[in-house]
MARBA-3410 file (N, C-alpha, C, O; in Angstrom, 1 decimal):
184
0.7,-1.1,0.0,0.1,0.0,0.2,1.0,1.2,-0.2,0.9,2.0,-1.1 ~ 1.9,1.0,0.6,2.8,2.2,0.8,3.4,2.5,-0.8,3.4,3.6,-1.3 ~ 3.7,1.5,-1.2,4.3,1.7,-2.6,3.1,2.2,-3.7,3.5,2.7,-4.7 ~ 1.9,2.0,-3.5,1.0,2.8,-4.3,0.9,4.2,-3.9,0.8,5.0,-4.8 ~ 1.0,4.6,-2.6,0.8,6.0,-2.3,2.1,6.7,-2.8,2.0,7.8,-3.2
3.4,6.1,-2.9,4.5,6.6,-3.5,4.2,6.7,-4.9,4.6,7.8,-5.3 ~ 3.7,6.0,-5.7,3.6,6.0,-7.0,2.5,6.8,-7.5,2.5,7.4,-8.6 ~ 1.5,7.0,-6.4,0.4,8.2,-6.8,1.1,9.3,-6.6,0.9,10.2,-7.4 ~ 1.9,9.6,-5.6,2.5,10.8,-5.2,3.5,11.4,-6.4,3.6,12.6,-6.8 ~ 4.2,10.4,-6.7,5.2,10.7,-7.9,4.3,10.9,-9.3,4.8,11.7,-10.1
3.3,10.5,-9.6,2.3,10.8,-10.7,1.7,12.0,-10.6,1.6,12.8,-11.5 ~ 1.3,12.4,-9.2,0.8,13.6,-9.0,1.6,14.7,-9.4,1.2,15.7,-10.0 ~ 3.0,14.4,-8.8,4.0,15.6,-8.7,4.5,15.8,-10.5,5.0,16.8,-11.0 ~ 4.4,14.9,-10.9,4.8,14.9,-12.5,3.7,15.6,-13.2,4.1,16.4,-14.1 ~ 2.3,15.4,-12.9,1.3,16.0,-13.5,1.3,17.4,-13.0,1.0,18.3,-13.8
1.6,17.8,-11.8,1.6,19.2,-11.3,3.0,20.0,-12.2,3.0,21.1,-12.6 ~ 4.0,19.1,-12.3,5.2,20.0,-12.9,4.8,20.2,-14.3,5.0,21.3,-14.9 ~ 4.2,19.2,-14.8,3.7,19.6,-16.4,2.8,20.6,-16.7,2.8,21.2,-17.7 ~ 1.8,20.7,-15.5,0.9,21.7,-15.7,1.4,23.1,-15.3,0.8,24.1,-15.7 ~ 2.6,23.2,-14.5,3.3,24.4,-14.1,4.1,24.8,-15.2,4.2,26.0,-15.5
4.7,23.9,-15.9,5.6,24.4,-16.9,4.8,24.7,-18.4,5.4,25.3,-19.3 ~ 3.5,24.2,-18.5,2.6,24.7,-19.4,2.0,26.1,-19.1,1.7,26.9,-20.0 ~ 1.9,26.3,-17.8,1.4,27.7,-17.6,2.4,28.7,-17.7,2.1,29.9,-17.9 ~ 3.8,28.2,-17.5,4.8,29.4,-17.6,5.4,29.4,-19.1,6.5,30.0,-19.3 ~ 4.9,28.9,-19.8,5.2,29.0,-21.4,6.3,28.1,-21.7,7.0,28.3,-22.7
6.5,27.4,-21.0,7.7,26.4,-21.3,7.3,25.3,-22.3,7.7,24.1,-22.0 ~ 6.8,25.5,-23.3,6.1,24.6,-24.6,7.4,24.6,-25.5,8.4,25.3,-25.4 ~ 7.1,23.6,-26.3,8.5,23.5,-27.2,7.9,24.6,-28.1,6.7,24.9,-28.2 ~ 9.1,25.0,-28.8,8.8,26.2,-29.7,7.8,25.8,-31.2,7.9,24.6,-31.7 ~ 7.0,26.8,-31.7,6.4,26.6,-32.8,7.4,26.2,-33.9,8.4,26.9,-33.8
7.4,25.4,-34.7,8.1,25.3,-35.9,8.2,26.7,-36.8,7.3,27.5,-37.0 ~ 9.4,26.8,-37.0,9.5,28.0,-38.1,9.4,27.8,-39.4,10.0,26.9,-40.0 ~ 8.5,28.8,-40.3,8.1,28.5,-41.3,9.3,28.8,-42.7,9.8,29.9,-42.9 ~ 9.5,27.6,-43.4,10.4,27.6,-44.5,10.1,28.5,-45.6,8.9,28.6,-45.9 ~ 10.9,29.2,-46.3,10.5,30.0,-47.3,10.3,29.0,-48.5,11.0,28.0,-48.7
9.4,29.4,-49.2,9.1,28.6,-50.7,10.3,28.7,-51.5,11.2,29.5,-51.2 ~ 10.4,27.8,-52.5,11.2,28.1,-53.5,10.7,28.5,-55.1,9.9,27.8,-55.7 ~ 11.1,29.5,-55.6,10.3,29.9,-56.8,11.1,29.4,-58.1,12.3,29.4,-58.1 ~ 10.4,28.9,-59.0,10.9,28.1,-60.0,9.9,28.4,-61.2,8.6,28.3,-61.0 ~ 10.4,28.8,-62.3,9.6,28.9,-63.5,10.4,28.5,-64.9,11.6,28.7,-65.0
9.5,28.0,-65.7,10.1,27.7,-67.3,9.2,28.9,-68.2,8.2,29.6,-68.0 ~ 10.0,28.8,-69.1,9.5,30.0,-70.3,9.2,29.2,-71.6,9.7,28.0,-71.7 ~ 8.4,29.6,-72.6,8.1,28.8,-73.7,9.2,29.2,-74.7,9.4,28.6,-75.7 ~ 9.8,30.2,-74.4,11.1,30.6,-75.4,11.7,31.8,-74.7,10.9,32.5,-74.0 ~ 12.8,32.1,-74.7,13.8,33.0,-74.1,14.3,34.0,-75.3,15.0,35.0,-75.0
14.0,33.8,-76.3,14.7,34.9,-77.5,13.5,34.7,-78.6,12.8,33.7,-78.7 ~ 13.6,36.0,-79.6,13.0,36.1,-80.9,12.6,37.5,-81.2,13.0,38.4,-80.5 ~ 12.0,37.6,-82.1,11.6,38.8,-83.0,10.6,39.4,-82.3,9.9,38.6,-81.6 ~ 10.3,40.6,-82.2,9.5,41.6,-81.6,8.2,41.7,-82.6,8.5,42.0,-83.8 ~ 6.9,41.4,-82.3,6.4,41.1,-80.8,6.7,39.6,-80.6,6.5,38.7,-81.4
7.1,39.4,-79.4,7.4,38.1,-79.1,6.5,37.7,-78.0,6.6,38.4,-77.0 ~ 5.7,36.6,-77.9,4.7,36.2,-76.9,5.6,34.9,-76.3,6.2,34.0,-76.9 ~ 5.5,35.3,-75.0,6.3,34.3,-74.0,5.1,33.8,-72.7,4.4,34.5,-71.9 ~ 5.1,32.3,-72.9,4.3,31.7,-71.9,5.2,31.4,-70.7,6.3,30.9,-70.9 ~ 4.8,31.7,-69.5,5.5,31.2,-68.2,4.8,30.5,-67.5,3.6,30.7,-67.3
5.5,29.4,-67.0,4.9,28.4,-66.0,5.6,28.2,-64.8,6.8,28.0,-64.9 ~ 4.9,28.3,-63.7,5.5,28.6,-62.1,5.2,27.1,-61.7,5.6,26.8,-60.5 ~ 4.7,26.1,-62.2,4.5,24.9,-61.7,5.8,24.3,-60.9,5.7,23.7,-59.8 ~ 6.9,24.6,-61.4,8.1,24.2,-60.3,8.2,24.8,-59.1,9.0,24.4,-58.3 ~ 7.5,25.7,-58.7,7.7,26.2,-57.4,7.1,25.5,-56.5,6.1,24.9,-56.8
7.7,25.5,-55.2,7.1,24.6,-54.4,7.4,25.2,-52.7,8.4,25.9,-52.5 ~ 6.6,24.9,-51.8,6.8,25.1,-50.5,6.9,24.0,-49.5,5.9,23.5,-49.0 ~ 8.2,23.7,-49.0,8.4,22.5,-48.3,7.4,22.3,-46.9,7.4,21.2,-46.3 ~ 6.8,23.3,-46.4,6.0,23.2,-45.1,4.6,23.8,-45.3,3.9,23.8,-44.3 ~ 4.2,24.3,-46.4,3.1,24.3,-46.5,2.7,24.6,-47.9,2.9,23.6,-48.7
2.0,26.0,-48.5,1.6,25.8,-49.8,1.8,27.3,-50.1,1.6,28.1,-49.2 ~ 2.1,27.4,-51.4,2.0,28.6,-52.1,0.8,29.3,-52.4,-0.1,28.8,-53.1 ~ 0.7,30.7,-51.9,-0.7,31.5,-52.0,-0.4,32.5,-52.9,-1.4,33.2,-53.1 ~ 0.6,32.8,-53.5,0.6,33.9,-54.7,1.6,33.8,-55.5,2.8,33.6,-55.1 ~ 1.4,33.9,-56.7,2.5,34.0,-58.0,2.4,35.5,-58.4,1.3,35.9,-58.8
3.3,36.2,-58.3,3.7,37.8,-58.7,4.6,37.8,-59.8,5.8,37.4,-59.6 ~ 4.0,38.4,-61.0,5.2,38.5,-62.2,5.4,40.0,-62.3,4.6,40.8,-62.3 ~ 7.0,40.2,-62.6,7.2,41.4,-63.2,7.8,41.1,-64.4,8.7,40.3,-64.4 ~ 7.4,41.6,-65.6,8.0,41.2,-67.0,8.9,42.0,-67.4,9.3,41.7,-68.5 ~ 9.5,43.2,-66.8,10.7,43.6,-67.1,10.5,44.7,-67.9,11.5,45.3,-68.1
9.3,45.1,-68.4,8.9,46.2,-69.4,8.1,47.0,-68.7,7.7,47.9,-69.4 ~ 7.9,47.0,-67.7,7.1,48.0,-67.0,5.7,47.5,-66.6,4.8,48.1,-65.9 ~ 5.4,46.1,-67.0,4.1,45.6,-66.9,4.4,44.4,-65.7,5.5,43.9,-65.4 ~ 3.2,44.0,-65.0,3.1,42.8,-64.1,2.0,42.1,-64.5,1.1,42.4,-65.3 ~ 2.0,40.8,-63.8,1.1,40.1,-63.7,1.0,39.0,-62.5,1.9,38.9,-61.7
-0.2,38.1,-62.6,-0.2,37.1,-61.4,-0.8,36.1,-61.9,-1.6,36.2,-62.8 ~ -0.5,34.7,-61.2,-1.0,33.5,-61.5,-0.1,32.6,-61.9,0.8,33.0,-62.6 ~ -0.2,31.2,-61.5,0.5,30.0,-61.9,1.3,30.0,-63.2,2.5,29.7,-63.5 ~ 0.4,30.3,-64.0,0.5,30.3,-65.6,0.4,31.4,-66.2,-0.6,32.0,-65.8 ~ 0.9,32.0,-67.0,0.5,33.4,-67.4,1.1,33.5,-68.9,1.9,32.6,-69.3
0.7,34.4,-69.6,1.4,34.9,-71.2,1.6,36.2,-71.0,0.9,36.9,-70.3 ~ 2.8,36.6,-71.8,3.0,38.1,-72.0,3.7,38.2,-73.3,4.4,37.3,-73.9 ~ 3.4,39.5,-73.8,3.9,39.8,-75.2,5.0,40.9,-75.0,4.8,41.9,-74.3 ~ 6.0,40.7,-75.5,7.0,41.9,-75.5,7.1,42.3,-76.8,7.4,41.7,-77.8 ~ 6.7,43.7,-76.6,6.8,44.6,-78.0,8.1,45.7,-77.9,8.3,46.4,-76.9
8.8,45.8,-79.1,10.1,46.9,-79.0,10.4,47.1,-80.3,10.0,46.4,-81.2 ~ 11.0,48.2,-80.5,11.4,48.7,-81.7,12.9,48.8,-81.8,13.5,48.9,-82.9 ~ 13.6,48.6,-80.5,14.9,48.1,-80.7,15.3,46.7,-79.9,14.7,46.4,-78.8 ~ 16.3,46.0,-80.3,16.9,44.9,-79.6,17.0,45.3,-78.2,17.6,46.4,-78.0 ~ 16.4,44.5,-77.1,16.4,44.3,-75.8,16.5,43.3,-75.0,16.0,42.2,-75.3
17.1,43.5,-73.8,17.0,42.2,-73.1,16.2,42.4,-71.9,16.5,43.4,-71.3 ~ 15.2,41.7,-71.4,14.2,41.9,-70.4,14.6,41.0,-69.2,15.2,40.0,-69.4 ~ 14.2,41.5,-68.1,14.3,40.4,-67.0,13.0,39.9,-66.5,12.5,40.7,-65.8 ~ 12.5,38.9,-66.7,11.2,38.5,-66.1,11.5,37.8,-64.9,12.1,36.7,-64.9 ~ 11.0,38.6,-63.6,11.1,37.9,-62.4,9.4,37.5,-61.8,8.4,38.2,-62.0
9.5,36.0,-61.2,8.8,35.6,-60.5,9.1,35.8,-58.9,10.2,35.7,-58.4 ~ 7.7,36.1,-58.0,8.1,36.1,-56.7,6.8,35.3,-56.1,5.7,35.6,-56.2 ~ 7.2,34.1,-55.3,6.2,33.5,-54.8,6.0,33.5,-53.3,7.0,33.3,-52.7 ~ 4.8,33.7,-52.6,4.6,34.0,-51.3,3.8,32.6,-50.8,3.1,31.9,-51.5 ~ 4.1,32.2,-49.6,3.7,30.8,-49.3,2.6,31.4,-48.0,2.4,32.6,-47.7
2.0,30.4,-47.5,0.9,30.5,-46.5,1.3,30.9,-45.1,0.4,31.0,-44.3 ~ 2.5,31.1,-44.7,3.4,31.7,-43.9,3.9,32.9,-44.0,4.5,33.3,-43.1 ~ 3.7,33.7,-45.1,4.1,34.9,-45.6,5.6,35.1,-46.1,6.1,36.1,-46.4 ~ 6.3,33.9,-46.2,7.8,34.0,-46.8,7.4,33.9,-48.2,6.5,33.4,-48.7 ~ 8.7,34.7,-48.8,8.8,34.9,-50.2,10.1,34.4,-50.7,11.0,34.2,-49.9
10.2,34.1,-51.7,11.1,33.6,-52.8,11.2,34.3,-54.3,10.1,34.5,-55.0 ~ 12.3,34.5,-54.7,12.2,35.0,-56.3,13.1,34.5,-57.0,14.1,34.2,-56.4 ~ 13.0,34.4,-58.2,13.9,34.1,-59.4,13.7,34.7,-60.7,12.6,35.2,-61.1 ~ 14.6,34.8,-61.4,14.6,35.9,-62.7,14.9,34.9,-63.8,15.5,33.9,-63.5 ~ 14.6,35.2,-65.2,15.1,34.5,-66.3,15.2,35.8,-67.2,14.4,36.7,-67.1
16.3,35.8,-68.0,16.4,36.7,-69.3,15.4,36.7,-70.3,15.1,35.5,-70.3 ~ 14.8,37.3,-71.0,14.3,37.3,-72.4,14.9,38.4,-73.4,14.8,39.6,-73.1 ~ 15.4,37.8,-74.5,16.0,38.7,-75.6,15.0,38.8,-76.6,14.6,37.9,-77.3 ~ 14.7,40.0,-76.8,13.8,40.4,-78.0,14.5,41.2,-79.0,15.0,42.3,-78.7 ~ 14.5,40.7,-80.3,15.0,41.5,-81.2,14.1,41.9,-82.3,12.9,41.4,-82.4
14.6,42.9,-83.2,13.7,43.5,-84.1,13.7,42.9,-85.4,14.9,42.8,-85.7 ~ 12.9,42.5,-86.4,13.1,41.9,-87.5,13.9,43.1,-88.3,13.9,44.3,-88.1 ~ 14.6,42.4,-89.4,15.3,43.1,-90.2,14.7,43.9,-91.4,14.3,43.2,-92.3 ~ 14.7,45.0,-91.4,14.1,46.0,-92.6,15.2,46.5,-93.3,16.1,47.1,-92.7 ~ 15.2,46.2,-94.6,16.4,46.8,-95.4,16.1,48.2,-95.5,14.9,48.5,-95.4
17.1,49.2,-95.6,16.8,50.5,-95.8,16.0,50.8,-97.2,15.9,50.0,-98.1 ~ 15.5,51.8,-97.3,14.5,52.1,-98.4,15.5,52.3,-99.7,16.6,52.8,-99.5 ~ 15.2,51.9,-100.9,16.0,52.2,-102.0,15.9,53.4,-102.2,14.8,54.1,-102.2 ~ 17.3,53.9,-102.5,17.3,55.3,-103.2,16.6,55.5,-104.6,16.7,54.7,-105.5 ~ 16.1,56.6,-104.6,15.7,56.9,-106.2,16.6,56.5,-107.2,17.6,57.2,-107.2
16.5,55.6,-108.2,17.5,55.6,-109.1,17.8,56.8,-110.1,16.9,57.6,-110.4 ~ 18.9,56.8,-110.6,19.2,58.0,-111.3,18.6,57.6,-112.9,18.4,56.4,-113.1 ~ 18.3,58.4,-113.7,17.8,58.2,-115.0,19.0,57.1,-115.7,20.1,57.1,-115.2 ~ 18.7,56.3,-116.6,17.4,56.2,-117.3,16.5,55.1,-116.9,16.2,54.3,-117.7 ~ 16.2,54.9,-115.4,15.5,54.0,-114.9,13.9,54.4,-114.5,13.4,55.1,-113.6
13.3,53.8,-115.6,11.9,54.4,-115.6,11.3,53.0,-115.7,11.4,52.5,-116.8 ~ 10.7,52.4,-114.5,9.8,51.1,-114.7,9.1,50.8,-115.7,9.1,49.7,-116.2 ~ 8.3,51.7,-116.1,7.3,51.7,-117.1,7.8,52.0,-118.2,7.1,51.8,-119.1 ~ 9.2,52.4,-118.7,9.7,53.0,-119.7,10.3,51.9,-120.8,9.9,50.7,-120.9 ~ 11.3,52.6,-121.5,11.9,51.8,-122.5,12.7,50.6,-121.9,13.2,50.8,-120.8
12.8,49.5,-122.5,13.2,48.3,-121.9,14.9,48.8,-122.2,15.5,49.3,-123.1 ~ 15.2,48.2,-120.8,16.8,48.3,-120.4,17.4,46.9,-120.3,16.7,45.9,-120.0 ~ 18.8,46.8,-120.5,19.5,45.6,-120.1,20.7,45.9,-119.1,20.8,47.0,-118.6 ~ 21.4,45.1,-118.9,22.8,45.5,-117.9,23.7,46.4,-119.0,24.3,47.4,-118.5 ~ 23.9,46.2,-120.1,24.7,47.2,-121.0,24.2,48.7,-120.7,25.0,49.6,-120.8
22.9,48.9,-120.5,22.6,50.2,-120.1,23.1,50.9,-118.9,22.9,52.1,-118.7 ~ 23.8,50.1,-118.0,24.2,50.8,-116.8,25.7,50.6,-116.7,26.2,49.5,-117.0 ~ 26.3,51.7,-116.3,28.1,51.8,-116.0,28.3,50.9,-115.0,29.3,50.3,-115.0 ~ 27.5,50.6,-113.9,28.2,49.7,-112.7,27.1,48.9,-112.2,25.9,49.3,-112.5 ~ 27.3,47.9,-111.4,26.6,47.1,-110.8,25.7,47.8,-109.8,24.5,47.5,-109.8
26.3,48.6,-109.1,25.5,49.5,-108.1,24.5,50.4,-108.8,23.5,50.8,-108.1 ~ 24.6,50.8,-110.0,23.6,51.5,-110.8,22.3,50.8,-111.1,21.1,51.2,-111.0 ~ 22.8,49.5,-111.4,21.8,48.5,-112.2,21.0,47.8,-110.9,19.9,47.4,-111.1 ~ 21.8,47.7,-109.7,21.1,47.3,-108.6,20.2,48.3,-107.8,19.4,47.8,-107.0 ~ 20.2,49.6,-108.0,19.4,50.6,-107.8,17.9,50.6,-108.6,16.8,50.9,-108.2
18.3,50.4,-109.7,17.4,50.4,-110.8,16.3,49.1,-110.6,15.1,49.2,-110.7 ~ 17.0,47.9,-110.2,16.2,46.8,-110.2,15.8,47.1,-108.7,14.6,47.1,-108.7 ~ 16.2,47.3,-107.6,15.5,47.4,-106.1,14.4,48.3,-106.4,13.3,48.0,-106.1 ~ 14.7,49.4,-106.9,13.4,50.4,-107.2,12.2,50.1,-107.9,11.1,50.6,-107.5 ~ 12.5,49.2,-109.2,11.4,48.7,-109.6,10.7,47.4,-108.8,9.5,47.1,-109.0
11.4,47.0,-108.1,10.8,45.7,-107.3,9.9,46.1,-106.1,8.9,45.6,-105.5 ~ 10.7,47.5,-105.7,10.0,48.0,-104.4,8.5,48.7,-104.9,7.5,48.9,-104.1 ~ 8.6,49.0,-106.2,7.2,49.6,-106.9,6.2,48.6,-107.3,5.2,49.0,-108.0 ~ 6.4,47.4,-107.1,5.5,46.2,-107.6,5.8,46.1,-108.9,4.8,45.8,-109.6 ~ 6.9,46.2,-109.7,6.9,46.0,-111.1,7.7,44.6,-111.0,7.2,43.8,-111.7
8.6,44.2,-110.4,9.2,43.1,-110.2,10.6,43.5,-111.1,11.1,44.6,-111.4 ~ 10.9,42.1,-111.4,12.5,42.5,-112.5,12.1,42.7,-113.8,12.3,41.9,-114.6 ~ 11.4,43.8,-114.0,10.8,44.2,-115.3,11.9,44.0,-116.5,11.7,43.4,-117.5 ~ 13.1,44.7,-116.1,14.0,44.4,-117.2,14.9,43.4,-117.3,15.9,43.5,-118.0 ~ 14.6,42.2,-116.4,15.2,41.1,-116.2,16.9,41.0,-116.1,17.6,40.2,-116.6
17.2,42.1,-115.2,18.5,42.4,-114.7,19.0,41.6,-113.9,20.2,41.8,-113.7 ~ 18.3,40.5,-113.1,18.8,39.5,-112.5,18.5,38.1,-113.0,17.7,37.4,-112.5 ~ 19.3,37.9,-114.0,19.3,36.5,-114.6,19.3,35.2,-114.0,18.7,34.2,-114.5 ~ 20.0,35.0,-112.8,20.0,34.0,-111.9,19.0,34.0,-111.1,18.9,33.0,-110.5 ~ 18.2,35.1,-110.7,17.3,35.1,-109.9,17.7,35.2,-108.4,16.9,34.7,-107.5
18.8,35.9,-108.0,19.3,35.8,-106.6,19.4,37.0,-106.0,20.2,37.1,-105.1 ~ 18.8,37.8,-106.4,18.5,39.3,-106.2,19.4,40.3,-106.3,19.3,41.4,-105.7 ~ 20.5,39.8,-107.2,21.7,40.8,-107.4,21.6,41.0,-109.0,21.5,40.1,-109.8 ~ 21.6,42.3,-109.1,21.2,42.6,-110.7,22.7,42.6,-111.3,23.6,43.0,-110.6 ~ 22.8,42.3,-112.6,23.9,42.7,-113.5,25.2,42.6,-112.6,25.9,43.5,-112.3
25.4,41.2,-112.4,26.5,40.7,-111.7,27.9,40.9,-112.3,28.9,41.1,-111.5 ~ 27.9,40.8,-113.6,28.9,41.1,-114.4,29.7,42.2,-114.6,30.9,42.3,-114.9 ~ 28.7,43.4,-114.3,29.5,44.8,-114.3,30.3,45.2,-112.9,30.0,44.6,-111.9 ~ 31.3,46.1,-113.1,32.1,46.5,-112.1,31.2,47.1,-111.0,31.7,47.5,-110.0
END
């Protein structure tokens, strides 16, 4: 019987000690929120303007919770949100844009990642200068012997093509875009 009283006493002391430590705030610390990891893929990272790029942040994850927001900064002054988005880059000069994704988890922690998007502009040849006489696309028939240099024949050829006549004088015999190749 004495043994039972001792065991009851020890048990009571243990319960009192545990209750006292709980009241004093000696609980184990709450787990610390781990930051998520931002990750995304792009349908392309380079091309001519206007360039449409699809972004997919499905590769982002949170080790101890869930991601609650996906915020995008496209690098051209515009923003977006969502796990998957599409954006069109338009520029008149070649540019390198930084597309940035920031993810936020359910504990408020954030993580970001950036990818570069290179946008070029299509090549546009300079306008052909007006050819000097005797190039009149609707005028008398000409041939390579009517020109002193290849450059003069090329100006006439380019001019007539730009006006919609095509190779009206047949100055490009091999159809490679170069007129009167035999001239100096």
